[in-house]
FILO-19204 format. One line per 4 residues: their letters; for each residue x, y, z of N, C-alpha, C. Coordinates in steps of 0.1 Angstrom, whole numbers. Atoms other than C-alpha are relative to their C-alpha. Layout:
A	X,Y,Z,X,Y,Z,X,Y,Z | ... $
# end
This chain:
XXXX	5,-14,-1,518,1585,1739,-15,0,-2 | 14,0,3,483,1576,1726,-8,-3,13 | 7,4,-13,474,1560,1760,0,12,9 | -1,-12,-9,487,1591,1779,-10,11,-4 $
XXXX	10,-11,5,465,1614,1757,-14,-4,3 | 14,4,-3,434,1593,1764,-3,1,15 | 3,1,-15,438,1589,1802,8,11,7 | -7,-9,-9,448,1614,1829,7,-8,11 $
XXXX	-7,7,-11,471,1606,1858,-9,-5,10 | 9,4,-10,442,1604,1881,-8,-12,-4 | 8,11,5,424,1579,1859,9,-13,0 | -9,11,0,455,1556,1859,3,-6,14 $
XXXX	-2,5,-14,456,1553,1897,-11,-9,4 | 10,10,-5,438,1525,1915,-9,7,10 | 10,-6,-9,406,1538,1931,-2,-10,12 | 1,8,-13,405,1526,1968,-14,-7,1 $
XXXX	14,5,-1,367,1521,1967,-3,-10,-11 | 3,8,11,364,1506,1933,9,-13,-1 | -10,11,1,395,1484,1934,7,-1,-13 | -6,-1,13,405,1493,1899,1,14,-5 $
XXXX	0,-14,5,416,1524,1880,-12,3,-9 | 11,-5,8,388,1544,1864,3,-1,-15 | -4,1,14,407,1545,1832,0,-13,-6 | 1,13,5,408,1508,1829,-14,-4,-4 $
XXXX	14,2,4,370,1506,1829,-3,8,-12 | 3,-8,11,370,1534,1804,5,-6,-13 | -6,7,12,393,1515,1780,-8,-13,-3 | 7,13,3,374,1482,1784,-14,2,-5 $
XXXX	14,-1,3,339,1496,1780,-3,10,-12 | 3,-11,10,343,1526,1756,11,1,-10 | -11,-1,9,373,1517,1735,-5,1,-14 | 4,1,14,352,1511,1704,-6,13,-5 $
XXXX	6,-13,5,338,1547,1703,10,11,-1 | -10,-11,0,372,1566,1704,1,5,-15 | -2,-5,13,381,1588,1675,9,-8,-9 | -9,8,8,409,1565,1665,-5,-14,-3 $
XXXX	5,13,2,386,1535,1663,5,-9,11 | -4,10,-9,397,1503,1680,15,3,3 | -14,-4,-3,429,1513,1699,9,-13,0 | -7,12,1,439,1476,1701,-8,-11,-6 $
XXXX	8,10,6,428,1445,1683,-8,-9,9 | 6,9,-9,417,1429,1715,-14,5,5 | 13,-6,-4,386,1452,1719,-11,-4,-10 | 10,4,10,368,1435,1690,-10,-10,5 $
XXXX	8,11,-5,353,1407,1711,-12,5,8 | 12,-4,-8,322,1407,1733,4,9,11 | 13,-2,5,304,1427,1744,-2,9,-12 | 1,-10,11,312,1452,1717,-5,-6,-13 $
XXXX	4,7,12,307,1427,1689,-14,-4,0 | 14,4,-1,273,1416,1701,-9,11,5 | 9,-11,-4,257,1450,1706,-14,-3,-5 | 14,2,4,219,1448,1705,-3,8,-12 $
XXXX	3,-7,12,207,1457,1671,-15,-2,-4 | 13,1,4,171,1464,1661,-1,4,-15 | 0,-2,15,165,1461,1623,-10,12,-3 | 8,-12,4,151,1493,1607,-11,-5,-9 $
XXXX	11,4,9,118,1491,1587,5,-4,-14 | -4,3,14,137,1492,1554,8,-13,0 | -8,13,-1,160,1463,1566,-10,-11,0 | 10,10,-1,129,1443,1575,-6,-3,-13 $
XXXX	6,2,14,113,1449,1541,10,-7,-9 | -10,6,9,146,1439,1524,1,-15,4 | -1,14,-4,147,1407,1545,-12,-8,-6 | 12,7,5,111,1398,1536,1,-2,-16 $
XXXX	-1,1,15,118,1405,1499,9,-11,-4 | -9,11,4,148,1382,1498,-6,-14,4 | 6,13,-5,129,1355,1518,-11,-4,-10 | 11,3,10,100,1357,1492,6,-3,-14 $
XXXX	-6,3,14,125,1354,1463,1,-15,-3 | 0,14,2,128,1317,1469,-11,-7,9 | 11,4,-8,94,1305,1481,1,-15,4 | 0,14,-4,88,1272,1500,-10,-7,-9 $
XXXX	8,8,9,74,1245,1477,-8,-11,7 | 8,11,-5,49,1217,1482,9,-13,2 | -8,12,-3,62,1184,1496,1,-9,-12 | 0,9,12,53,1165,1464,10,4,-10 $
XXXX	-9,-5,10,76,1187,1443,15,-1,5 | -13,0,-5,107,1182,1465,8,-12,-5 | -8,11,4,136,1160,1455,0,-11,10 | 2,10,-10,130,1126,1471,13,-8,3 $
XXXX	-13,8,-1,167,1114,1469,5,2,14 | -6,0,-13,185,1106,1501,14,6,0 | -13,-8,-1,214,1129,1511,11,-8,7 | -10,7,-8,231,1104,1534,10,-8,-9 $
XXXX	-9,7,8,247,1086,1505,12,8,-4 | -12,-9,3,270,1116,1499,8,3,12 | -7,-3,-12,282,1116,1535,15,-2,-1 | -14,3,1,316,1100,1528,8,10,-8 $
XXXX	-6,-10,8,325,1124,1500,0,14,6 | 1,-13,-7,313,1154,1519,9,1,12 | -10,0,-12,334,1144,1549,14,3,-5 | -13,-3,5,365,1146,1528,2,15,-4 $
XXXX	-1,-14,4,357,1182,1518,2,10,12 | 0,-9,-12,358,1195,1554,15,1,5 | -13,-2,-7,389,1210,1572,1,-10,12 | -2,10,-11,404,1187,1598,11,5,10 $
XXXX	-10,-3,-11,427,1187,1629,12,-9,-1 | -12,9,2,456,1167,1614,12,6,6 | -12,-5,-5,482,1191,1626,1,-2,15 | 1,3,-14,471,1183,1662,0,-15,3 $
XXXX	-1,14,-2,474,1146,1657,-13,-8,-1 | 13,7,0,437,1138,1652,-2,-6,-14 | 2,7,12,428,1113,1625,-11,7,-8 | 10,-6,8,410,1131,1596,-12,-9,-3 $
XXXX	11,9,3,389,1100,1591,-11,0,11 | 9,0,-12,373,1106,1626,-4,14,4 | 3,-14,-4,374,1144,1632,2,10,-11 | 0,-11,10,365,1173,1609,-6,12,7 $
XXXX	6,-13,-4,353,1209,1612,-10,5,-10 | 10,-5,9,321,1222,1597,3,14,-4 | -3,-13,5,320,1255,1578,-2,11,11 | 3,-10,-10,309,1273,1610,10,-2,12 $
XXXX	-9,2,-11,338,1261,1632,-3,-10,10 | 4,10,-10,320,1233,1650,8,-13,-3 | -8,12,1,341,1201,1656,-10,-12,-2 | 8,11,2,325,1169,1642,8,-13,2 $
XXXX	-6,13,-3,332,1133,1652,-8,-11,-9 | 6,9,10,325,1106,1625,-9,-10,7 | 7,10,-6,313,1080,1650,-8,5,13 | 6,-6,-12,295,1104,1674,-14,-6,3 $
XXXX	13,4,-4,265,1094,1694,-10,11,-5 | 10,-11,5,233,1112,1680,-2,11,10 | 2,-11,-9,230,1132,1712,12,8,4 | -12,-7,-3,266,1143,1713,1,13,-7 $
XXXX	-2,-13,7,276,1179,1705,9,-1,-12 | -9,2,11,300,1164,1680,-7,-7,-12 | 8,7,10,272,1147,1660,-2,9,-12 | 2,-8,12,265,1158,1624,-12,-5,-8 $
XXXX	10,3,10,239,1159,1597,3,5,-13 | -2,-5,13,238,1163,1560,-10,12,-3 | 9,-12,2,224,1198,1552,0,5,-14 | 1,-6,13,212,1214,1520,4,14,1 $
XXXX	-4,-14,-1,230,1246,1514,-11,9,-5 | 13,-6,4,200,1259,1494,-11,-9,5 | 9,9,-7,171,1246,1515,-8,-10,-9 | 8,10,7,154,1214,1504,-14,4,-2 $
XXXX	15,-4,0,120,1228,1512,-2,11,-10 | 2,-11,10,126,1257,1487,4,-5,-14 | -3,6,14,135,1233,1458,14,-4,-2 | -14,4,1,171,1226,1466,2,-15,-4 $
XXXX	-2,14,5,184,1194,1448,10,-7,9 | -9,9,-8,201,1165,1466,11,-4,-9 | -13,3,8,234,1167,1447,12,5,8 | -12,-2,-8,269,1169,1460,3,15,1 $
XXXX	-4,-14,0,274,1206,1451,-10,8,9 | 10,-7,-8,243,1216,1472,-1,-6,14 | 0,7,-13,252,1194,1503,12,3,7 | -11,-1,-9,275,1198,1532,-3,-6,14 $
XXXX	2,5,-13,280,1183,1566,1,11,10 | 0,-10,-10,272,1205,1596,-4,-7,13 | 4,5,-13,267,1200,1633,-15,-1,1 | 14,3,1,233,1186,1640,-9,11,5 $
XXXX	8,-11,-5,220,1216,1660,-1,11,-11 | 0,-9,11,230,1238,1630,-11,-4,-10 | 10,4,9,209,1217,1608,-14,2,5 | 13,-2,-6,179,1220,1631,-3,15,0 $
XXXX	2,-15,-1,184,1258,1635,-2,6,-13 | 1,-6,13,187,1265,1598,-13,-5,-7 | 12,6,6,159,1242,1585,-2,6,-14 | 3,-5,13,143,1261,1556,4,15,-2 $
XXXX	-5,-14,0,160,1295,1563,11,1,-10 | -11,-3,9,183,1311,1537,12,4,8 | -11,-2,-8,218,1312,1550,4,15,2 | -4,-14,-1,225,1349,1543,-10,8,8 $
XXXX	10,-7,-9,194,1358,1564,1,-4,14 | -2,5,-14,207,1340,1595,12,6,5 | -12,-5,-6,231,1358,1618,11,-11,2 | -11,10,0,265,1340,1617,1,-6,14 $
XXXX	-3,6,-14,267,1336,1655,-11,-10,4 | 10,9,-3,234,1317,1655,3,-14,-5 | -3,13,5,251,1288,1636,13,-5,6 | -11,5,-8,280,1284,1660,-5,-6,13 $
XXXX	8,6,-11,262,1259,1683,7,-12,6 | -7,12,-5,286,1230,1688,12,3,8 | -12,-1,-7,320,1226,1703,11,6,-10 | -10,-6,9,346,1250,1688,13,-7,1 $
XXXX	-13,6,0,382,1240,1680,7,3,13 | -7,-3,-13,396,1258,1710,-5,-7,12 | 6,8,-11,371,1242,1733,4,-15,0 | -2,14,2,377,1208,1719,15,-4,4 $
XXXX	-14,3,-3,415,1210,1721,3,3,15 | -2,-3,-14,414,1226,1756,-4,-12,9 | 4,11,-8,396,1195,1769,11,-10,0 | -11,10,1,425,1172,1757,12,6,7 $
XXXX	-12,-6,-7,451,1197,1771,-2,2,15 | 2,-3,-14,435,1201,1805,7,-11,9 | -6,9,-10,453,1186,1835,-9,-4,11 | 10,3,-10,422,1185,1856,-8,-13,-5 $
XXXX	5,13,4,412,1148,1854,-15,0,2 | 14,0,-2,377,1154,1868,-7,8,-12 | 6,-8,11,370,1181,1841,1,-9,-13 | -1,8,12,383,1158,1814,-10,-12,0 $
XXXX	9,11,-1,362,1129,1826,-14,4,-3 | 14,-5,2,330,1150,1826,-1,4,-15 | 1,-4,14,338,1165,1792,0,-12,-10 | 0,12,8,346,1131,1776,-13,-7,1 $
XXXX	13,7,-1,314,1117,1790,-11,8,-8 | 10,-8,8,295,1146,1773,2,-2,-15 | -3,1,14,313,1142,1739,-1,-14,-6 | -2,13,6,319,1105,1735,-9,-10,8 $
XXXX	9,10,-5,296,1075,1741,7,-8,11 | -8,8,-9,324,1055,1759,8,9,10 | -8,-9,-9,338,1086,1778,15,-1,-3 | -14,0,2,375,1084,1784,5,-13,-6 $
XXXX	-4,13,7,376,1048,1770,-4,0,-15 | 3,-1,14,365,1060,1736,12,-4,-9 | -12,4,8,388,1042,1711,1,8,-13 | -2,-8,12,401,1066,1684,7,-9,-11 $
XXXX	-7,10,8,424,1039,1669,1,-13,8 | -1,13,-7,433,1004,1678,8,1,13 | -9,-1,-12,460,1016,1702,-2,13,8 | 1,-13,-6,448,1051,1711,-14,3,5 $
XXXX	13,-3,-6,420,1062,1734,1,15,4 | 1,-15,-2,408,1097,1744,10,5,11 | -8,-5,-12,428,1099,1777,15,0,-2 | -15,1,2,462,1093,1761,3,5,-14 $
XXXX	-2,-6,13,462,1115,1730,15,5,-1 | -13,-4,1,497,1122,1717,1,12,-10 | -1,-13,8,505,1158,1704,13,0,-8 | -12,-1,8,529,1162,1674,9,11,5 $
XXXX	-10,-10,-4,560,1182,1680,-3,13,-6 | 2,-13,7,553,1208,1654,-13,7,5 | 12,-7,-6,518,1215,1669,4,6,13 | -3,-6,-13,533,1220,1704,9,13,-2 $
XXXX	-8,-12,2,558,1245,1689,-8,12,-5 | 8,-11,7,532,1265,1668,-11,5,9 | 12,-5,-7,503,1267,1693,3,12,9 | -3,-11,-8,522,1291,1715,3,13,-8 $
XXXX	-2,-11,9,529,1313,1685,-12,6,-6 | 12,-4,8,496,1314,1666,-13,-4,6 | 12,5,-7,471,1298,1690,-4,-14,-3 | 4,14,1,454,1265,1694,-6,-3,-14 $
XXXX	7,4,13,430,1265,1664,8,2,-12 | -8,-2,12,453,1280,1638,11,-11,-2 | -10,10,1,480,1255,1647,-5,-14,-2 | 6,14,1,457,1225,1646,-7,-2,-13 $
XXXX	8,2,12,436,1231,1615,8,-2,-13 | -5,2,13,445,1217,1581,-11,4,-10 | 10,-5,9,427,1237,1554,-1,-10,-12 | 3,7,12,411,1217,1525,-3,10,-11 $
XXXX	2,-10,11,415,1237,1493,-11,-4,-9 | 11,3,8,382,1238,1475,2,4,-15 | -1,-3,14,379,1239,1437,-6,14,-3 | 5,-13,3,372,1272,1420,-15,0,-3 $
XXXX	14,1,3,338,1260,1409,-9,-6,11 | 7,6,-11,328,1248,1443,-12,9,4 | 12,-8,-2,293,1260,1450,-2,3,15 | 1,-1,-14,298,1258,1488,9,11,6 $
XXXX	-8,-10,-5,320,1288,1491,-8,10,9 | 8,-9,-8,310,1312,1519,-5,12,-7 | 5,-11,6,289,1341,1510,8,12,1 | -7,-13,-1,303,1376,1504,-5,8,11 $
XXXX	5,-6,-12,301,1392,1538,-3,15,-2 | 3,-14,2,300,1427,1522,-15,2,-3 | 14,-1,3,264,1419,1513,-9,-4,12 | 7,5,-12,254,1410,1548,-12,9,3 $
XXXX	12,-8,-4,219,1420,1558,1,6,14 | -1,-5,-14,228,1423,1595,13,7,2 | -12,-6,-4,254,1449,1602,4,-3,14 | -4,4,-14,275,1443,1633,-4,11,10 $
XXXX	5,-10,-9,263,1476,1648,-8,10,-8 | 8,-10,7,238,1504,1639,9,9,-8 | -8,-9,8,251,1525,1610,-2,14,3 | 2,-14,-4,258,1561,1619,-5,8,-12 $
XXXX	4,-9,11,242,1589,1599,12,6,-8 | -11,-5,8,263,1600,1570,10,-10,-4 | -9,11,4,281,1567,1566,-2,-3,-14 | 2,4,14,288,1559,1530,-7,-14,-2 $
XXXX	7,13,2,266,1531,1516,10,-11,-4 | -8,12,3,280,1496,1512,-1,-4,-15 | 0,5,13,291,1483,1478,11,-10,-1 | -11,11,2,313,1454,1465,14,7,-1 $
XXXX	-14,-4,1,350,1459,1469,6,-4,-13 | -7,4,13,371,1459,1437,13,-6,4 | -14,6,-1,404,1441,1432,10,11,4 | -10,-11,-2,422,1475,1431,-1,5,15 $
XXXX	2,-5,-14,407,1485,1465,6,-10,10 | -6,10,-9,417,1452,1481,15,1,0 | -15,-1,1,453,1456,1468,4,13,8 | -4,-12,-7,453,1492,1481,-1,-2,15 $
XXXX	1,3,-14,441,1479,1515,12,-8,5 | -12,8,-4,469,1454,1516,12,8,1 | -12,-9,-1,495,1480,1508,-1,10,12 | 2,-9,-11,480,1504,1534,3,-7,14 $
XXXX	-2,7,-12,480,1477,1561,15,-2,2 | -14,1,-2,517,1470,1554,7,13,3 | -6,-13,-3,525,1507,1556,-3,5,13 | 5,-7,-12,504,1519,1585,-2,-10,12 $
XXXX	3,10,-10,496,1486,1603,-15,0,4 | 14,1,-4,462,1473,1616,-3,10,11 | 5,-9,-11,442,1497,1637,1,15,-4 | -2,-14,4,453,1530,1620,-10,3,-12 $
XXXX	9,-1,11,421,1532,1600,-2,14,-5 | 2,-14,4,419,1570,1600,12,4,-10 | -11,-3,8,454,1573,1585,-1,-7,-14 | 1,7,13,447,1546,1559,-11,7,-9 $
XXXX	10,-7,8,415,1564,1548,5,13,-6 | -4,-13,5,432,1598,1545,11,-1,-10 | -12,1,9,463,1585,1526,-3,-9,-12 | 4,8,11,445,1562,1501,-11,7,-8 $
XXXX	11,-6,7,425,1580,1474,-12,-9,-3 | 11,10,4,405,1548,1466,-10,-1,12 | 8,2,-11,391,1549,1501,-8,13,4 | 6,-13,-3,376,1584,1498,-15,-2,3 $
XXXX	15,3,-3,340,1569,1497,-2,-11,10 | 1,10,-10,347,1544,1524,1,6,14 | -1,-4,-14,342,1548,1561,11,-8,7 | -10,8,-7,368,1537,1587,-6,-13,5 $
XXXX	6,12,-4,343,1511,1599,0,-10,-11 | 0,9,12,340,1496,1564,14,-5,-3 | -14,4,3,378,1495,1560,4,-10,11 | -3,9,-11,381,1478,1594,-7,-14,-2 $
XXXX	7,12,3,354,1453,1585,6,-8,-11 | -6,7,11,370,1444,1552,13,-6,4 | -13,7,-4,404,1438,1568,-3,-12,9 | 3,11,-9,388,1416,1594,-5,-13,-8 $
XXXX	5,11,9,372,1395,1566,11,-6,-8 | -10,6,9,402,1391,1544,13,-3,7 | -13,3,-7,429,1388,1571,3,-14,0 | -2,14,-1,424,1351,1574,5,-6,-14 $
XXXX	-4,4,13,427,1346,1536,14,4,-3 | -14,-5,2,459,1367,1535,10,-9,8 | -9,8,-8,475,1347,1563,1,-14,-6 | 0,13,6,465,1314,1547,8,0,-13 $
XXXX	-8,-1,13,479,1326,1513,15,0,3 | -14,-1,-4,512,1335,1530,5,-13,5 | -5,13,-5,514,1302,1548,1,-10,-11 | 0,10,11,506,1282,1516,12,3,-9 $
XXXX	-12,-3,8,534,1300,1497,13,-6,6 | -12,5,-6,560,1289,1522,0,-14,3 | 0,14,-5,549,1255,1533,-12,-8,-6 | 10,8,6,526,1239,1508,6,-12,-7 $
XXXX	-4,12,5,531,1203,1499,-10,-5,-11 | 10,7,9,516,1185,1468,-8,-10,7 | 9,9,-6,488,1162,1475,7,-14,3 | -6,13,-2,509,1130,1470,10,1,11 $
XXXX	-10,-1,-10,537,1143,1492,-7,1,14 | 7,-2,-13,512,1154,1519,-6,-14,4 | 5,13,-4,495,1119,1518,11,-9,5 | -12,8,-4,529,1102,1520,5,4,14 $
XXXX	-5,-5,-13,540,1124,1549,-10,-3,11 | 10,4,-10,507,1118,1567,1,-15,3 | -1,14,-2,511,1081,1562,12,-4,9 | -12,3,-8,546,1081,1575,-1,4,15 $
XXXX	2,-5,-13,537,1102,1605,-10,-10,8 | 9,10,-7,508,1078,1613,7,-13,3 | -7,12,-2,530,1048,1609,10,1,12 | -10,-3,-11,557,1063,1632,-7,1,13 $
XXXX	8,-1,-12,530,1072,1657,-4,-13,6 | 5,13,-4,516,1037,1657,12,-8,6 | -11,7,-5,551,1023,1661,4,4,14 | -3,-5,-13,558,1045,1690,-10,-5,10 $
XXXX	10,5,-9,525,1035,1706,2,-15,3 | -3,14,-3,534,998,1702,12,-1,9 | -12,0,-9,568,1004,1717,-3,4,14 | 4,-4,-13,552,1022,1746,-8,-11,7 $
XXXX	8,11,-5,527,994,1750,9,-12,5 | -10,11,-4,556,968,1751,7,4,13 | -7,-5,-12,575,989,1776,-9,0,13 | 10,0,-11,544,994,1798,-3,-14,5 $
XXXX	3,14,-3,536,957,1797,12,-7,8 | -12,5,-7,573,948,1807,0,6,14 | 0,-5,-13,571,972,1836,-11,-6,9 | 10,6,-8,538,957,1847,3,-14,4 $
XXXX	-4,13,-3,552,922,1845,11,0,12 | -10,-2,-10,582,933,1866,-6,3,13 | 7,-4,-12,559,949,1891,-8,-12,6 | 7,11,-5,538,918,1893,9,-11,6 $
XXXX	-10,9,-6,569,896,1899,4,5,14 | -5,-5,-13,580,919,1927,-11,-2,10 | 11,2,-10,545,918,1943,-1,-15,4 | 1,14,-3,545,880,1940,11,-5,10 $
XXXX	-11,3,-10,579,878,1958,-4,5,14 | 4,-6,-13,566,901,1985,-11,-9,7 | 11,9,-5,535,879,1989,5,-13,6 | -5,13,-4,555,847,1992,8,2,14 $
XXXX	-6,-3,-13,577,863,2019,-10,3,11 | 10,-3,-10,547,876,2037,-7,-13,5 | 7,13,-3,530,841,2035,9,-8,9 | -10,7,-8,562,825,2050,0,5,14 $
XXXX	0,-7,-13,563,850,2078,-13,-4,8 | 13,3,-7,526,844,2086,-1,-15,4 | 0,14,-4,531,806,2085,8,-3,12 | -8,1,-13,559,808,2111,-8,5,12 $
XXXX	8,-6,-11,537,830,2132,-11,-9,4 | 11,10,-3,508,805,2130,5,-12,7 | -6,12,-7,531,776,2140,3,4,14 | -3,-5,-13,543,796,2170,-13,1,8 $
XXXX	13,-1,-7,507,804,2179,-6,-14,3 | 5,14,-2,497,767,2175,7,-6,12 | -8,6,-11,525,756,2199,-4,6,13 | 4,-7,-13,514,782,2225,-14,-5,4 $
XXXX	13,5,-3,478,770,2222,0,-14,6 | -1,14,-5,488,733,2227,5,0,14 | -5,-1,-13,508,742,2258,-11,5,10 | 11,-5,-8,479,762,2272,-11,-10,2 $
XXXX	10,10,-2,455,734,2265,4,-11,9 | -5,10,-9,477,709,2283,-1,5,15 | 1,-6,-13,479,732,2313,-14,1,5 | 14,-1,-5,442,737,2314,-5,-14,3 $
XXXX	4,13,-3,437,699,2313,5,-5,13 | -5,4,-13,460,694,2343,-8,7,11 | 7,-7,-10,442,721,2362,-14,-6,2 | 14,6,-1,408,705,2354,1,-13,8 $
XXXX	-2,12,-8,421,671,2367,2,2,15 | -3,-4,-14,435,687,2399,-13,5,7 | 12,-5,-5,402,705,2404,-10,-11,3 | 8,11,-3,383,673,2401,4,-9,12 $
XXXX	-6,8,-11,406,655,2425,-3,8,13 | 3,-8,-12,402,684,2450,-15,-2,4 | 15,1,-3,364,682,2447,-3,-14,6 | 3,13,-5,364,644,2453,5,-2,14 $
XXXX	-6,1,-14,387,647,2484,-10,8,10 | 9,-8,-9,363,674,2498,-13,-8,3 | 12,8,-2,333,651,2493,2,-11,10 | -4,12,-9,351,622,2511,1,5,14 $
XXXX	-1,-5,-13,359,644,2541,-14,3,6 | 13,-3,-5,323,656,2544,-7,-13,4 | 7,13,-4,310,619,2544,6,-5,13 | -6,6,-12,335,609,2570,-4,8,13 $
XXXX	5,-8,-11,325,638,2593,-14,-3,3 | 14,3,-2,288,631,2588,-1,-14,7 | 1,14,-6,294,593,2597,4,0,14 | -6,-1,-14,314,602,2628,-10,6,9 $
XX	10,-7,-8,286,625,2641,-12,-9,3 | 12,9,-2,259,598,2637,5,-13,6 $
# end
């Protein structure tokens, strides 16, 4: 009924000149400004999410103030220690794609969703660098708690900038999880070949393990079942639970300097959400469902000073944590059991690969034997044909020799007659 109240019957009919209903364009382009907010969760993406935003003078002053809070120091005062020695331990702290069958020792995901390859060529989009969370140029120390691995373009883009002053979309510069998995799932061989040439130094011949190369990746059964239910990336990613005192936790997005869109006049100011408000939001979502932000605001007294935009933003930020918490309650294995399960899966996968190799080699040997037999039969047939041709050539040569002798005899007889006639005339 909501859709009928928004669109008229004329707007739902296909326009002969435009080729689409006018109401369809209305929903696609203007859904984010309706009184009810976002009428579906699918209107959150571009271009609405990336609306141009010009910072107000007070925002610019605030950015400058925060930027001057941690000044850049002289080169002589910076920590001279090398950050590369922490690479192995930092690699273990990243999420990986183990659910999709990729070896965590080779593939990980940086905090911004970019896929990393341990043995990547320096020019590959999968290459990585060790980055100082608090910039090295501002006095950041080269210790494990202040370091993390990021995609190499992220490291260049960030440099001495403070993370909370950089728009989040500016740090998603590499290959996303969905893009990476889509390459391996693609049935277009030309597309895969071009993509592997871009990502890996050896292209399709890149060896992931002793028996596995890029072009023959095997997908686990549980991943194939879950990807159609929750999507590629959620089905593939294995979350690495960080300690409570981990200094590399993402910043509180409620304090973001860059709002997703210009703030309307009269909108309540932003402040930190309390635990009671988060629990109230959880209850309201369970009761009214996502998208009904106006009903949630009207029926929850704690949200009296919150706008519907703030409620929607908070739900978008905590939705992933809630889903992860629900998943961990039902299917969380202790570390030892997880390691054992991973080892068993890896061993069974290698065993299956070896069996497949043996079967393929046996098929190749049988095919070669068949081809050898066919070649022998073909050679025998050709030998008989050559013998027949040789006998025909011998007969023809003998006939030609007889004809040559007869021709010579005829020529000699003719010359004899000419001499006799000439002698008789003289």
